[in-house]
N, C-alpha and C positions, 0 to 999 in steps of 0.2 A: 963518660962522654956519650955512650950510646943511649943512655936514659934521657938525656936532654931533648933530642929530637922527638922521641916518643911522647914525652910529656908535653912538648910543644904541639904535636899533632892532636893529642888528646884535648889540650886546652882549646885548640881551634875548633875541633868538633863540638866540644861542649858549648863554646860561644855561638857556633852556628845553630845548635839545637835550641839554645836559650833564645837567640834572636828569632828563630823560626816560631818557637812557642809564643813569644811575645807578639809576633806579627799575626799569628793565628788568633790569639786572644783579642788583639785589637780589631782584627777583621770581624770576628764574631760579635764583639761589642758594637762595632759600627753598624753591622747588619741588623742587629737587634734594635739599635737606636733608629735606624731608617724604618724598620718595620713598625716600631712604636709610633714614630711620627706619621707614617702612612695610615696606621690604624686610627690615630687620633684625628687625622684629616678626614678619613672616611666617616668616623663617628660625628664629626662636626658638620660635614655635609649632610649626613642623614638627619641629624637633629634639625638643621636648617630646613631641609626638605619637609620634614614632618611639621615643623612650625609653619612653614609656608602653606602646606596642605590644610592645616587646622584653620589658618587665617582665611583661606579661600572658602572652606566649608562654612565658617562663621559668617563670612560676607554673603554667601549665597543664601544662607538660612535667614539672615536679617533682611536681605533684599526681597525674599519671597514671603516674608511674614504677612499674615492678614491684618496685623496691627501696624499702624504707622510708628516708626522709630526714628528719632533724630538725636544725636549727641552734639551739643554745642558748647563752645568755650566762652570765656568772658569777653572776647572780641566779637562775638556774634557769628563766628565762623562755624558752619556745620561741618564737623570733621567726619561724621558718619550719619548716613541717612538711607532710607529705602524708597522704593517707588510709591508705596502706599502713602508716605508722608507728602509726596507731591500730589497724588490723586485726591487726597483729602484737603488740599489747600493749606497745609501747615507749613510746608517749605516751598518757596518760590525762588528759582534761580540760585540755589545753594544757600539760601538765607531764610531764617524764620520770618513769617509775616509779623508785622508790628504788634498786633494784639497778643500773639503767643510770646513774642520776645519780651514784652512788658511783664508777662507772668514769670518768665524765666529770670528776669532781673530781680524780682522779689525773692526767688529761690536762692539766687547767688547772695543776696543780702543777709538772709537769716538761716538758710539751710533747711527750711521747712517745705514739705511737699505741698503742691497746690493744684487745683483743678479749675477749669472753666469750660463753658460751652461756646464753641467758636462757630460763627456763621460765615463760611467761605464764600467769596464772591465768584470765584472761578474754580469750580471743582465738580467732580462727578465721574461716572462711568458710562459706558455705552448704553447700558440697559436701565440706568436710573440716575436721577440727579442727587446731589448731596447738599443739604441745606443746614444740617446740624451735626457738629463734630465735637465729641467729648475729648478734652485734652487734659493730660496729667503731666506735670513737670516735677522732677525730684532730683536730688544730687546723685551723680553716677555712683559715687562711693564715699563713705564717711572719711576715708583716709586721704582723699584728694578733693579739694573744693574748687578745682579749676574747671570742672565739667558738670553739666546738667544734662540728664537724659529726658527727652520728651516722648510720651506715648500718646497716641490718638486713635479713636474708634469712630466709625460712622454711626451716628445716633439718629439718623434721619428716619429709619423705619420705626424706632420706638416713638418718635414724635408723631409720626403719621398714625400709628396705632392708638396712641393716647388721645389724639385729636378725634379719631373715628369713634373711640369709646365715649368721649364726652358728647360728641354730636348725636350718637345713638341714644344715650340716656336722655339728652335734651329733647330729641324727637319723640321718643316713646312717651315721655312725660307730657309733652304738648299734645300728642295725638290721643292719649288716654284722657287728658283733661277735657277735651271737647265733648266726647259722649258722656262722660261722668257729669259734666255741668248740665248738659241737655237733659239727662235722666233726672237730675235733681229738680230742674225747673218743671219737667213734665209731671213728676210725682206731686210737686206742690200744686200744679194746676188740677191734677186729678182730685186731690183732697178738697180743693175749693169748688169743684164741679160735681160733687157727689150727688146732687139732686137733679142733674142734667144728663140723662142717658146719652144724648147725642155727643155732648162734649166729652163724656167719659170714654165713649167709643173712639172719638177722634184722638184724644190724648193717649189713650191706651195703645192704639195702633202705632202712633209715633214712638211711644215708649218701647214697644216691642221691637221696632226697627233699630232704635239706638242700642238696645241691649244685645240684639243679634249682631250688630256691627262691632260692638266692643268685644263680644265673645269671639267673633271671627278674627279680629285683630290679635287677641291674646293667643288664639290657637295658631295663627300664622307666625307670630313671634316665637312661640315654642318650637314650631317646626323649623323655622329659619335658624334658631339657635342650635338645634340638633344637627342640621345640615352643615353649618359652619364649623362645628366642633368635631365632626366625624372624620376619622382618618380614612374610612371607606364605608361602603354600604355593609350593614351587619349580616344580612342574609340575602344576597342577590340570587335571583332565580330567572330562568328564561321567561321573557315576556313577549307576547304577540303584539306587534306594533298596531295591527288592525284592531285588536281589542281595545288598546289604549285610545285610539282615535274615536272609535264608536262610543266608548264610555264618556269621553270628554265632550263629544258633540251632544250626547244625551243629557248631560248636566246643563247645557245651555240652550236646549231646543225651545223650552217654554219661554225664556227671556227673549230669544230671537223672534219667536212668533209674535210676541207682544209688540215688538218694534217693527214688524213687517219685514224682517231680514231672513233671507233664505240661507241656510247653512249647506254648502256644497262640499262633497267629498269625492275623491277619485276612487278608482278600483282598488280592491285589496292587493297588498303586495306579498303577503305571506312571510314578510321579514320578521325576525326576532332580535331582541337585544337582551342583555343581562342586566337586571336591576330590580327596583322596587316598583311594582305596577301601580300602587296607590299614589306614590309620589309622581310618577310619570303622568298619570291621568290628571292629577291636580295641576301639574305644570302646563300641559296642553289646554286644559279647561280654562286656566287663567288667561292664556293668550286669546282663546276664543271669546271669553267674557269681555276682555278689553276691546276686541274687534267689534263686538256687538254694541257695547256701550258708547263707543266713539265713532260709530258709522252712521251716516244719514239713513233715514227709514227707506224701505224698499230697495236697499242695495244688498248684494250678496256678500257673504263671507265664505271663503273657500279654505278647506283643509286638505293638504295633499301629502303624499309620502312617496319616496323614491329611494332605491338602493343604488349607490354609486361606489363601485369597488368594494371596499371593506367597511363602508359607512352606510347608514340609513338616515335620511334627512326628512324631517317633518316640517312642513311650512304652513303657517297661518297667514292668510292674505285678506286684506279688506280694501275698500275704496273710500276711505275717509278723507279728512283734510290733510293728512300727512303730519310729519313731525319735523320741526325746524332743526337744522343741523346742530345748533348749540344745545338743544334739548336731547338730541340723540346721544350725546356724550354722557347723559345723566339718567336715562330712563331706567337703568338697572339698579339705581341707588335706592336704598330703603327710604320710604315715605316721600319720594319725589313724585310729583304729579304735574303733567303738562297743563291740565285744566283743573284747577282746584275746585271750582264750583261744580263742574260736572261730576267729578270724582265723588264729592260728598253726596250729591244728589242720587248717585247710583249705589251708594254704600261702599265705595272703594276704600281700602285701607292704606294704599300706597306701598304695600308689601308684595303684591302679586308678581311683579317682574323680578324682584330680588329673589323670591322663592324659585322662579323659573331658572334664573341664572345658577343658583347654587345647587338645584336639583340636577341640572345638566352637568355641572362640574363634577358632582359626586358620582355621576355615571360615566365619567371619563370622556365627556363630549364637549361640544362648543355651541354657543348661542350667538347669533348675529342678527343684525337689523339692517334692512334696506328701507328707506323712506324718502318720499319726495313731496314737499308741500303742494297741495292741490291735486295730488294723484292718489296717495295712500301709502301703506306700509306692508312689509312682509317680514315676519319673524321666522327665522330658520333654526331648528334644533338638529344638531348632527351628533349621532351616536355610533359607536363601534357595533358592527353587525355580530350577532351571536351565531356561531356555527357549532354543531355537535362535535365535529372532529377537531375543534380547536377551542374547547371550552376553557374559559379563564375568566377571572374577575376583571372588572374595568381597570384601566391603568391607574396608577397611584394618583390619589387626589392631590391637586396643588395645595399649597399652603393657604388655608382659608383666611387666616388672619391677614396675611399679606394682601389677598384679594379684597378683603373687607376694607383694609386701610386705604387702598387705592381708590375706593369709592369717593373719597374726599377730593381727590385731585382729578377725577374723571376716569372712566374705564374704557379708554379708546379701544383696547384690544378685544373687549367683549362686544363692541358695537361697530367694528370695522365693516365697511361695506364689502360684501362678498359678491363675486361674479355671479354665483347662482341666484342671489337675490335679485340681480338686475334682470334675469331672464325668467323669473317666476311667472306663474300663470297671469296674475294681475296684481300689481302692487296695491297695498292698502294702508290703513292707519290704525295704530294701537298705542296705548300708553298704560 
C-alpha cells in the first residue's frame, strides 16, 4: 500500500519533467523559427535595398552619360531615357521624334540594327548648336523582342570639320590656280617676245611677281598648317616686345614710304612675353602691311604697346575706310578678302590674318578687332606678360581643329569688339 503513493508521486514528477522538457523544446524550436524568419526578413530587406541601390546607380549613370540613350517599347513609350536624348532632339516629351521612331519600327520588324543621321529642329547646348546627330537603333536583347535601345551622338563637330576641310582644299586649289595660270601665260608671252627686250623685261617682272606671290602663299600655308597642328610652341623663349615691333615696322618701312604713309610707334615698354620671336614679328608685320595696303596715301599707321596687369597688348591702328560689320565676322578666315581687287594688286594671299590669329592662339593670347566704316580699324593682340619670377610656358593651346571648323560659321569670339579697341589712339582699317 505504501508503494502505490510513491509510484504515483514518481509518475507525476516524471510527467512534469516530460511536460517541461517538451515545453522547453517547443520554446526553443519556436524561438529558432522566429529567428530564422527574422533573419530571412532582414536578408530580404537587404537584398531589396541593394537592388534599389544598384537601380539608382544605373539610373544616375545612364542619365549622366555623354551618349544619348533611350529604351522604347512597341507602343512607342520611352521607358528609359537620359537628358542627352532630349538635348540632341531624339526624345521630345517622353516620345521619340517621328524620324527616329520610323527607324525603330524597322528594327522591331526584322531585329536588325540600323543607323541614320538625324537633323534636329530644336536641339543644342548653351555653347554650341546641334545640327547633325548620328542615331543607332538595335534590339535591347536577343531574348526579348519587346524593346529597342536607341543611342545617339552629336555629329555636328565632325560635319563642321569635314566642311572646313573641303572648303580649305577648294580654296587652296583656287588660289594656286590663279598664279599658276598667270605664270603659264607669262611664260608663253616671254617665248613669243624673245626679240623684244622691252616686252621681255615687262613680262619677266610680272612673272617674278607671280612666282613670288605663289612662293609666299605656299610658305604661309606651311606655317599655318604647323600652327594649327601644334599642341604648343616647341621652344618658347623670352621675347622683347619692343624688338618685335621694331622688326615688324622695319619690314614695312619701304612699302609705307612708297605710299607716303608714316609709321608711328610709341615709347618702348620693356615688356617681354614667352614665345617664338619670328612668328610674333611676322604676325605684327602682317597687320602693319594690311594697314599700309588699305590706307589712303599720306595717312599715318600707328603701332602701340601697353602693359595691363598680367597682359601686354600690341595695337595696330590705321585711318582707312573701315570694315563693314558683316565682314568683321570673317576677316580671320583663310583666303577671305574684303577687297579682292586691291588684295591681288598688292600681292596679298588672303592668309595673313589667319596666320595672325593662330600665332596669337599658340602664344596663349587673344586677337580682337575694332572697326567703323569711314573711320578705320584697330587690331589688338593680347599676350600674357613674361616675368622671370613666374616663368612658364603659355597656357594650353585651344583645340585648333575646332577653331578652324568654326571659321565656316564665323568667328565672332575672335572678332568681338573690345572696350580697349574703342579707346585706342585712333581707329583705322585693315584686312
